[in-house]
N, C-alpha and C positions, 0 to 999 in steps of 0.2 A: 680759477678760483681767485676771488678778491680777498686780499689781506689788508686789514685795517691796522697799520703800524702804530697808530696812536693808542689803540686799545691794548695791543700787545705790550707797548712800552709802559702804559699806566699800570697794568697788572704786574709787570716785571719790577718796576721801581717800588711798588708796594711790598712785594715779596722780599726784595732786597733789603728794604728798611726793616721788615720784621725779622729777617735773618740776622742782621747786624745788631738789632736791639736784643734779640735772643742771645746772641753771643756775649753781649755786655752783661746781661742778667746772669748767664751761666758763670761768667768770670767774676761776678759781683763788682763791676766797675761802673762808676758814675761818669757818664759822658754828656757833653753838651749836645743839644738837639741839632745845632748847626753841623757838628761833625757827623752825626748819624745821617742827616739828610744829604750832606755832601757825599758821603760814602755810598749811599743808596743811589744817588743820581749818577755817580761815576760808574757804579756797577751796572746800572741799567743801560748805559750807552752801548753795551755789547749787542743789544738788540739791533741797533742801526748798522753796526759793523757786519752783522750777519746777513744783511741785505745789501752789502756793498761789494765791490771787487776784492776786498781784503778778507772775505769770508774764509778762504783757504788758510790764510795766516793765523786766524783766530781758532782754527781747528787743531793747531799744533799744541801738544800738552805743555811744552815749555812756555809758550806765550800765555796759555791759560794760567799757569802757575805764577808767572810774572804779573799778570793782570790781577790775580787774587792778592798778591803781595801789595800791590798799589792800593787796592780797596781797603785792606787792613791798615795800611800806613795812613791813609787819609782819615779813617775812622778812629783808630786807636793811637796813632802816632808811634814814635820809636823812642823808648827810654833806655832799653838795653836789649841785647840779642834774645835772651830767654823770655823776656816780656813779649817781644814781637812774635817769636815762634809759638808761644802759648796762645796768643791771640789768633794766629793763623790756623793752628790745629783746631782750636775751638770753633772757629768759623767754618772750617771744613766739616767738623763733626755735626754741627747744627744743620748745615746744608744737606749732608748725606742722610741724616736721620729723618728730617722732615720731608725731603724729596722721596726717599725710599718709602716712608710712611704713606705719602699721598699716592704713590704708585701702587702700593699694596692695597690701599683702600679702594682705589679704582679697579684693580684686578678682582678684588673680593666682591664688590658690588656690581661690577661690570656696568658702571654708570655711562649712559649715553645722553644724559640730560643736557640740553642746549638752551641756556637762558640768554645767551648773547643775542639770539634772534628777537628777543623782546625789547632790546634797547632801541629807543627812537632814533631815527635818521641813520641807522647802520644796517640792520638786517643781515648781520653776519651769521652764517650757519655752518654746521658740520663740526663743531667743537667736541672732541672726545671727553674732555674734562671741563665742565662748565665753570664759570666764575663762582657761582654759589658753592660748588664743591670745593674749590680751592680756598675761597674765603672762609668757609666754615671748617674745612678739614685741616688747614694749616695751623690755626691756633690750638685746635684740639690735640694734634700730634705734637706740637711744640710743648704744650703744657704737660702732656704725658711724658715726653722725653726729659724735660727738666725735672719733673717729679722723680723719675727713675734715677737720674744722675744724682740728685740730692740723696735719694735713698741709699744708693751704692756708696756715696761718700760717707754717710753716717755709719753704714755697715763696716766700711774700711776703718774708720776712726775707732769704732767700738771694738773691732777685732784686734787692734793694736793695744787696747787697754784690757783685754781679757787675759785671765790666768787660770791655770788648772789648780784646783784646791782639793786637798785630801785632809779630812778632819777625823781625829781619833778621840772618841769619848767612851771610856770603859771598853767594852767589847765591840762597840759599834764603830764601823768605818764608813765614812761618807765621801764619795768622790763626786765633785761638782765643778761647775764653771763659775768663776768669780769675775766681777768687774772692778778694776782698780779705779776708784772714784776719788779724785782730789778734793771733791766737795764734802766727802765724809770725814769729819774731824771729831767724831764721837769717841769720848774716852771716859773711863771711870774717874769721876772728879777727885777721888781720894788717892787711888794708887796710880793714876795717869796711864792705866793700861788701855791700849787701843781696842776698840770694839768693832768687830766685823758684824754685818747684818746678814742673817741667813733666813731662808723660808722655814718657818716652824714645821710645816707639813713634812719636811724631809726626815724629821725625828720620829714621826708617828709609827713607822714600821718597826722601829727598834725599842721604843719605850712606851708605846701606846698613845692614842690620840687624846684620851681623857687626861692622862698624867701631864702631857705637854700643855694642854689647854689650861689646866688648873694652875700650873706654874706661871703661865702668861697672865692669868687673871689674879695671881697672888692669892689663890684660895686653896692651895694644896695643904692638906691636913696631915698626911702620912709622912712623918719626919724620916722614916726609914726608906722612903723612895730613893731609887738609885741616883736620881738627879738632884735631890734636895740639897746635898752638901756642896753642890757646884753652883747654886743659884746666886746671882748678884742682881741688885736693883740699880738701874742706871737712869738718871734724868734724861728724858728724851722727848722731843717735840717734832712732829712731822705734819706736813700739810694734810688737812682732812682728818687728822687724828686728835681726839680729845684727851687721850691719856698723856700724862706728863712723865711717865716712867715706862721703861721697857725691861722685861726680864732677860737676863743674860746668863749664859752658862760658861763655866770654866772647862775648856777641853784639855785633854792630856797632851795633845800635840796637833799642830797644823802644819802641813807641808804645802808650800806654794811654788808653782812653776810658772815663771814669767820671763819673757825675753830670753828664752833658752837657758835660763838659770833656775836652779831648784834649791830651796832653802827651807829649813825647819824653824817653826816659831812656837814657843811655849807661853810667852808673856802676851796673851791675847784673850779676849772674851768674845762670845758669840751671842749677839743680840737676836732675839726671836721675833720675827715679823710674821704676822698672820695672813698676809696676802702675797700674791705673786709679785716678784720684783721685776720681771720682764714679761710683757704680754705675749711675746714670741718665744718665751722660754730660752732666750739666748744666754742667760746667766741666772744662777740661783742664790748667789750671795754677793755682797758688796765688800770688797777688801779695803781695809784702811790703808791709805798711801804710805803711812809711816812704816808699816810692816815691810813694804817693798824697798823703801829708801834705806832703812837701817840695814837690811840684809844685803842690799847691793853695795852699801858702803863697807 
């Protein structure tokens, strides 16, 4: 079998460049193209070593680890130990995910397409995974992996900001999940009472859909309604909302559990929002950060 080392090296240096560029994107680091190209070129030299008398040496796991460290050092440099280790682990992560993804795609589709035979002046045949498969499959798998990593990072960040909230209004008790949002600075302009935002639909089973909607539209006529003596009107402006005010209710008590600490709050208002706060239903209310800070203090 004839092996065209130039084609193997060209494919390898391209893949190495994409892996290192992907690592930089994952770590959100800005790198000079010279560093990326140098790192990819050095990484691709292993192709020539694999066809040399030193092939046995490069099969040693310790040598592979050392070689990987040199690749990362050339590309990202060394600022401190944690910086270097983070770069190394991210490089391995991108390599294993994309390599495993390509193998899985190949196994799933059982591709035997060989486009290398179409290259002029070469006529190389018998490739199990064609160039086209690698060239198209690699960026697809990388983009999917990066999207999933970003998604998990957002999930982790949000989970650290979530709190368990129990609200008591008259005889009604609501148990829900709240997001502690530092961007929520809504207060009653007169009393300076912090305002939590909750989904208005949560009150429908207890007080009726029409009664809640009338209060939100400021059209409630029955002064004897259970909620009427709790209503406050708060100036409010949100993106995509034309209303400049929001109806808020005064609860009897709010219990918040956050960071393994539980505390009760009475000086708070509940702003009624007529839409879902989370498309994935991860939380049903937005907790004013002042409530958490004051209680923690």
